[in-house]
C-alpha positions, -999 to +999 in steps of 0.1 A: -108-182-238-090-169-207-057-182-222-064-160-252-069-130-230-037-137-212-018-140-244-032-107-257-023-090-224+012-105-223+019-095-259+008-059-253+036-034-250+013-008-235+021-015-199+058-010-203+053+019-227+030+036-202+054+029-173+082+044-193+063+075-202+057+080-164+090+073-148+118+063-171+132+098-173+133+128-151+112+147-177+077+136-171+049+140-197+031+172-200+009+179-170+031+161-144+050+177-116+073+162-091+063+186-063+026+187-071+022+219-050+004+236-078-025+260-074-047+234-091-039+208-065-044+233-036-078+241-050-087+204-051-077+197-015-088+228+004-120+211+014-105+197+046-131+214+068-160+202+047-185+178+063-174+151+039-153+146+008-165+119-016-159+118-053-158+081-061-187+083-086-191+102-118-221+122-105-201+138-077-212+173-069-200+200-094-177+173-108-154+180-078-167+162-047-197+158-025-188+179+006-221+183+025-242+153+015-237+128-013-256+132-045-265+096-039-279+105-005-249+094+016-245+113+048-212+126+062-214+100+089-217+071+063-190+086+042-166+088+072-175+052+082-166+040+047-133+059+047-125+043+080-135+008+067-112+012+037-083+020+061-091-011+081-092-032+049-056-020+042-046-029+077-061-064+075-045-069+041-010-063+056-018-090+082-030-113+054+002-109+034+022-116+065+002-147+073+008-161+038+045-153+041+047-173+074+025-201+061+003-200+092-033-191+102-050-207+071-084-207+088-082-170+097-070-162+061-101-180+047-123-158+070-104-127+060-108-134+023-146-136+027-147-105+049-125-085+025-148-090-004-181-082+014-167-053+034-152-037+003-185-042-016-203-023+011-183+008+003-194+010-034-218+037-046-254+030-038-248-002-018-248+006+019-261+037+036-263+022+071-232+034+091-240+009+119-235-020+094-203-004+082-191+000+117-198-038+122-175-045+093-148-024+110-150-043+142-150-076+123-118-065+106-101-055+138-111-089+154-095-107+125-062-091+132-064-103+168-071-138+155-040-136+133-019-125+162-033-154+184-024-178+156+012-168+158+014-143+129+040-116+138+027-080+137+037-065+103+061-036+105+040-012+084+023+015+107-011+009+093-009-028+105-007-014+140-041+003+137-063-007+167-099+004+165-114-026+183-142-016+205-139+020+196-171+040+198-189+054+168-178+089+176-142+078+181-141+061+147-158+091+130-131+114+145-103+090+134-118+088+099-111+125+093-074+116+093-078+091+065-102+112+043-093+119+007-080+155+014-058+143+043-043+114+024-037+137-006-017+160+017+004+132+030+012+119-005+018+155-017+019+145-054-012+151-074-006+126-102+006+098-078-025+104-057-047+103-088-033+069-096-039+059-059-075+068-062-079+051-095-065+019-080-086+023-049-119+026-068-108-001-093-101-023-063-136-017-050-150-029-084-127-059-085-138-070-050-174-066-059-170-089-089-150-113-068-178-113-042-203-124-069-179-152-079-177-162-042-214-164-038-218-185-070-189-209-060-204-213-026-236-224-041-219-247-066-194-266-045-187-246-013-155-230-027-146-194-034-126-173-058-092-186-067-066-179-040-044-161-065-071-135-067-071-129-030-033-128-029-033-101-055-061-082-037-044-082-004-010-072-019-026-043-037-044-032-006-011-034+012+004-012-015-024+013-011-017+015+027+015+034+018+015+072+014+047+073-007+043+091-040+054+060-060+041+068-095+054+037-111+043+014-083+008+028-082+006+025-120+015-011-118-010-016-090-038-001-112-029-022-142-026-053-120-062-047-109-072-047-146-053-080-151-069-097-120-103-084-129-100-100-163-096-134-147-124-126-122-149-117-149-140-149-167-146-169-135-179-150-130-190-159-165-181-195-161-197-198-126-230-184-138-231-209-167-221-238-145-248-231-119-276-218-140-269-230-175-254-212-205-275-180-212-293-180-245-315-155-264-348-154-246-380-132-250-389-117-217-423-104-208-422-067-199-459-064-189-477-074-158-494-107-150-523-107-126-515-119-091-494-114-060-458-104-067-422-098-055-397-076-073-359-084-072-333-058-081-295-057-080-272-083-096-272-115-075-286-145-094-281-168-064-304-147-043-330-149-071-327-186-074-333-191-037-363-168-037-378-187-067-373-220-048-390-206-017-419-192-037-427-224-056-464-233-052-473-201-034-490-184-064-466-155-061-451-141-093-415-130-092-403-101-114-368-088-121-358-052-121-329-033-136-297-054-138-316-086-129-331-087-164-305-112-177-318-137-152-344-148-177-317-160-202-304-186-178-322-219-184-323-229-147-340-197-137-362-194-168-375-229-160-394-215-130-429-207-144-435-180-118-405-160-130-431-138-146-411-111-164-392-078-160-406-047-144-392-012-146-360+002-160-327+012-145-317+018-108-321+056-109-358+053-115-365+030-086-380+057-063-409+059-088-410+023-100-408+008-065-435+031-053-458+018-080-450-019-076-478-037-057-456-060-036-423-062-016-390-054-032-356-071-025-324-053-035-296-078-037-266-056-045-260-021-060-278+000-068-301+009-039-315+044-032-328+058+000-365+049-002-396+070-003-420+065+027-446+050+004-426+018-001-400+018+027-420-008+046-419-031+016-382-028+009-356-054+019-318-055+017-295-085+017-258-092+015-236-061+016-266-037+009-280-017+038-303+011+046-309+024+081-343+013+094-349-011+065-355-048+070-324-069+061-327-105+049-302-130+065-291-164+053-314-161+023-345-167+044-372-149+024-401-160+046-409-124+057-408-112+021-431-140+010-455-134+038-457-097+031-463-104-006-493-125+003-507-094+022-501-069-006-526-064-034-504-075-063-513-068-099-550-067-102-551-076-139-529-089-167-517-063-191-527-069-227-514-071-252-483-085-236-449-069-245-416-087-248-379-079-252-353-104-264-322-107-243-294-132-237-269-124-264-240-137-244-207-145-262-219-181-265-248-169-286-230-143-306-198-161-315-215-188-336-226-158-358-190-146-362-185-159-397-217-143-408-208-110-391-174-110-407-189-118-441-214-090-438-187-065-428-164-076-456-192-073-481-201-038-470-234-049-456-224-042-420-211-007-415-200-007-379-203-025-346-210-001-317-206-010-281-228+014-262-233+006-226-219+005-191-230+020-158-260+044-159-268+075-139-295+102-136-279+133-153-297+148-183-265+145-204-266+107-203-291+111-231-259+111-253-260+073-253-296+072-264-290+098-292-259+079-303-279+047-307-309+065-323-287+081-349-267+050-358-271+037-393-295+008-399-268-014-412-249-013-379-251-036-349-252-023-313-238-044-285-250-032-251-247-043-215-250-029-180-278-007-167-269+019-194-285-004-219-318+010-207-308+042-225-313+023-257-338-004-249-363+022-235-359+046-264-388+051-288-367+037-316-357+005-300-385-003-276-395-032-299-369-056-314-397-070-336-397-040-359-381-046-393-360-014-389-346-028-356-333-060-372-303-068-394-302-095-421-271-116-422-257-130-454-273-164-448-307-148-446-311-150-409-321-119-389-310-108-355-319-077-335-298-047-342-294-042-305-279-072-288-283-072-250-252-090-236-263-088-200-252-070-168-221-051-161-211-084-146-212-098-181-186-074-195-165-104-202-188-113-230-181-082-249-143-087-245-146-123-257-166-113-288-141-085-297-110-107-292-125-137-311-136-115-340-102-099-343-087-134-342-110-147-369-103-117-391-065-122-386-061-088-371-032-079-348-055-063-322-091-055-314-083-019-322-083-028-359-119-041-358-148-021-372-158-015-336-163+017-316-168+019-279-189+045-260-189+036-224-211+052-197-196+051-163-208+059-128-194+038-100-165+016-091-174-016-110-170+006-141-135+017-129-125-020-127-138-027-162-120+003-175-087-010-160-095-044-176-098-028-210-066-009-205-048-041-194-060-057-226-047-028-247-081-016-259-079+020-273-102+047-286-127+045-258-152+073-255-160+077-218-188+098-204-209+117-197-178+132-180-144+119-171-138+108-134-131+138-111-102+119-095-082+117-127-056+145-126-047+164-158-013+147-159-027+112-157-054+121-182-027+133-206-009+100-204-041+080-208-049+100-239-014+096-253-012+059-248-049+047-251-066+076-269-093+077-241-116+106-249-146+123-234-179+119-252-189+149-272-218+158-296-235+125-306-237+133-343-201+144-345-189+114-325-209+090-346-195+105-378-159+099-364-168+064-353-181+055-387-147+067-401-129+045-376-118+073-354 
């Protein structure tokens, strides 16, 4: 399947067309300026004296930037530490590219690869709020450069490679971080559209590294290996490019699209590794009501952590529940085989303050998203891997003994909820593609009006109800593909709470019925949606996925979503509705080009958008 993706990407003319529209002539598209010293840009960067400047997520304050404290709860100190860490990542990347060029320091490179992925992951939205942990990553990165030098790697000529923050105090790094903040770097580049591409590439890189870190964890469990070296070469080369402050519009565009290309292969590797370790996911009914007994809740995305917890809780009488994006765990045969994987509890990440408060046992958060806890449950909360919260217990080496012991002391669920409720999940591409002929026949015969992909990365704003309303208003002869935490906007709606209702099923030409809402998994499983779209287009002998009776409404929040968006652009996917608002870091000029070449559009009124979708617009 990956070869198909590569052929599609290779045959697409969009990359060259977009590049030409940006730099082939002196006359740039509407909205671009060479000097970029417009009043608009000045307004965007005049926050230099603010306590912080962070706008990497969709929920950033006033759709501009968080300048006093993050909407997520991030403090200025944490924000500065993350800015500093990204700068160190660029510095280490320059050393990595130099080491590869010299053919030396292979052992140090292997350590730097692992560090790059985990350190980057720690800077994503709602992953790590512990500045001390982030400062540790900074010191580890600086130590790696010393190891490269000791192994005979010559110091790279780029000034950022000469960065030396080893053994610097927290206050010294906080002060230095001000010089690499978003406003300061924007001033140095002095070109709004170039810097917009720089930020798009930076946040896309964060998402790419997060997905690659998941692959690394799975491959370590399978055979002790990691992500393909070609992925790490690309990551370090792109980080090295991002170390430069030159307003290289074309180079930054190519870096952003390269992230999309590499992320395509990483998502494919992630899909394959999950199936290799845990078995191919398949449609599975999951209990969504409580079972009497002691319990542990697991949130985040990491299936390897869950597997080890299940192994360690065998025979203890403790029930393990999944939360949020861990729901797809139940569709993997190796995990489903554990009888004490009791069910799914709760909804999406943004509701965790309430849901964790009510859960009668300890909670382990494996990856994003984690929120600063309420006092009522902070003593029952554990982080692991790149996640971190100041003052919260952190699990190391997947030793869950403290979690298990606390679970035994907690009251657990005092009774089994009856009647039991269930939700069918697991509509991975391996389950959907065997239905392709039936889906095509239904579409051709006019019995399937539209396929709607509604999903992505969820958040807490009121206007995210758009995605619920869009699904609720969709015609009963349509199929909804959903994935990511935004699926809860559909699965938890009154209309779709039960997939057993006749109105929530669709009958295929052969008489078989399937749920109208097909849950394809986590955001980590975005590959499944891509595979289904490409294979349907191939089976229908269409030139591209853009000719399918398919409409996309994508909810975005954080940096994994940015990486997925770049993957879709790399594959030439057009007509994406993105919301609830467009990224604050996308300049008017870059937005204009994206609209011209990909027809990316903001979400609007659900009824009006649905009408246009049904018309193929």
